[in-house]
C-alpha positions in Angstrom: 0.0 0.0 0.0 1.4 3.4 -0.9 1.2 6.6 1.0 -1.1 9.0 -1.0 -0.2 12.1 1.1 1.6 14.9 -0.9 5.4 15.2 -0.4 7.0 18.2 1.2 8.2 19.3 -2.2 4.8 19.1 -3.7 3.2 20.9 -0.8 5.9 23.6 -0.9 5.2 24.3 -4.6 1.5 24.5 -4.0 1.7 26.8 -1.0 4.3 29.1 -2.5 2.2 29.5 -5.6 -0.9 30.1 -3.4 0.9 32.8 -1.4 2.0 34.6 -4.6 -1.7 34.7 -5.7 -2.7 36.9 -2.7 -3.5 40.4 -4.1 -1.3 43.3 -2.8 -4.2 44.9 -0.9 -5.0 41.7 0.9 -1.3 41.3 1.8 -1.3 44.8 3.3 -4.5 44.1 5.3 -3.0 40.8 6.5 0.2 42.5 7.7 -1.9 45.0 9.7 -3.9 42.2 11.2 -0.8 40.2 12.2 0.7 43.4 13.6 -2.3 43.9 15.9 -2.4 40.3 16.9 1.3 40.2 17.7 1.1 43.2 20.0 -2.1 41.9 21.6 -0.8 38.4 22.3 3.0 38.4 22.6 4.8 39.8 25.6 8.2 41.2 24.6 10.2 41.8 27.8 12.8 44.6 28.0 16.2 43.5 26.9 15.3 40.7 24.6 16.4 40.5 21.0 13.7 40.0 18.3 14.7 38.7 14.9 12.6 39.1 11.9 13.2 38.6 8.2 13.3 40.7 5.0 10.1 39.6 3.3 10.4 38.2 -0.2 8.3 36.3 -2.7 5.0 37.3 -1.1 6.0 36.5 2.5 3.9 38.2 5.1 5.5 41.6 5.8 7.0 41.5 9.3 8.8 44.9 9.0 5.9 46.9 10.6 6.3 44.7 13.7 10.1 45.2 13.8 9.7 49.0 13.3 7.3 49.2 16.2 9.6 47.1 18.4 12.5 49.5 17.5 10.2 52.5 18.5 9.6 50.8 21.8 13.3 50.5 22.4 13.8 46.8 21.6 16.8 45.4 19.8 16.0 43.8 16.4 18.0 41.6 14.1 17.8 40.0 10.7 19.3 36.7 9.6 22.6 36.3 7.8 23.1 33.2 5.8 26.5 32.0 6.9 26.6 29.1 4.4 24.8 26.1 3.1 24.0 23.5 5.8 24.8 26.0 8.7 22.4 27.6 11.2 21.6 31.3 10.5 23.5 34.0 12.2 21.8 37.2 13.2 22.9 40.8 12.8 21.6 43.9 14.4 19.1 45.8 12.2 17.4 49.2 12.1 16.0 51.0 9.1 19.3 52.7 8.6 21.3 49.4 8.4 23.2 49.0 5.1 21.8 45.9 3.4 23.3 43.4 1.0 22.0 40.3 -0.9 23.1 36.9 0.2 24.1 34.2 -2.3 20.6 32.8 -1.7 19.1 36.1 -2.9 18.0 37.1 0.6 18.3 40.7 1.8 20.4 40.8 5.0 22.5 43.3 7.0 25.8 43.9 5.2 27.7 43.8 8.4 27.1 44.4 12.1 27.0 43.1 15.6 26.2 39.4 15.9 23.2 38.7 18.2 21.4 35.7 19.6 17.7 36.3 19.4 15.2 35.5 22.2 12.2 35.8 19.9 12.2 34.7 16.2 9.7 35.8 13.7 9.8 33.0 11.1 8.7 33.0 7.5 7.2 29.9 6.1 5.6 28.2 3.1 2.9 26.4 5.1 1.9 25.6 8.6 -0.6 23.3 10.4 -2.7 23.8 13.5 0.0 22.0 15.7 2.5 24.7 14.7 4.6 22.6 12.4 6.2 24.6 9.7 7.0 23.8 6.1 9.9 26.0 5.1 11.8 26.3 1.8 13.7 23.1 2.0 17.2 24.1 3.1 16.6 23.6 6.8 18.1 26.9 7.9 15.4 27.7 10.5 15.2 24.1 11.7 19.0 24.1 12.5 18.8 27.7 13.9 15.9 27.0 16.2 17.5 23.8 17.5 20.8 25.6 18.1 19.2 28.5 19.9 17.0 26.2 22.0 20.1 24.3 23.0 21.4 27.6 24.5 18.4 29.3 26.1 14.6 29.6 26.0 13.6 30.9 22.6 10.1 31.8 21.3 9.7 30.9 17.6 6.7 32.5 16.0 5.6 31.8 12.4 4.0 34.7 10.6 1.6 33.7 7.8 -1.5 34.3 5.8 -4.4 32.0 6.8 -4.3 30.6 3.3 -1.0 29.0 4.1 -2.6 26.6 6.7 -2.8 22.9 6.0 -4.4 20.0 8.0 -1.3 18.0 9.0 2.1 18.6 7.4 4.6 15.8 7.0 7.0 16.1 9.9 10.5 14.6 10.2 12.6 14.3 13.3 14.8 17.3 12.6 11.8 19.7 11.9 11.7 22.4 14.6 8.2 23.0 15.8 7.1 26.6 16.3 5.7 27.9 19.6 3.0 29.9 17.8 1.8 30.8 14.4 0.1 34.2 13.9 -2.0 34.7 10.8 -4.4 37.5 9.7 -7.3 35.5 11.2 -6.0 33.2 13.9 -3.4 32.4 16.5 -2.2 28.8 16.7 -0.3 27.5 19.8 
């Protein structure tokens, strides 16, 4: 008997295409809704470092959240791709930070102080109600979350459109589960 569930690769293609089909106005509304939900449901203690991401390919825009955190006096960071097969590194970020493009075509701080985030805002292709995440296939966030959790308590929060939800994603032993997923319509824990 064969397993008829879609593979991670097939799901990834489906959900990345679905995400790209979301109209720009709906993306802006979703980012506002996630902003409101984040600040209503997530406690960000003084002194913690929050990492986000530079949104690309239709990812939910987390930059309004990061800008507000900066206004509130928090330290923010963006990931730096150190190399294939390695965990992400994080560099301090503000809106004045000079940016560069990584070999993986991801915007990242060109240089800067290395930081170890306490809260990670994580992009994703798809998620399920148990906070499993389907990423882009390179395992960067899985390795990064595992490394950080081995050092200290870390809160990993996926940011997504509700349209990226799926019943039950295939999960492998190295897949790092998120603590929470915030969408434009729900919060999953």
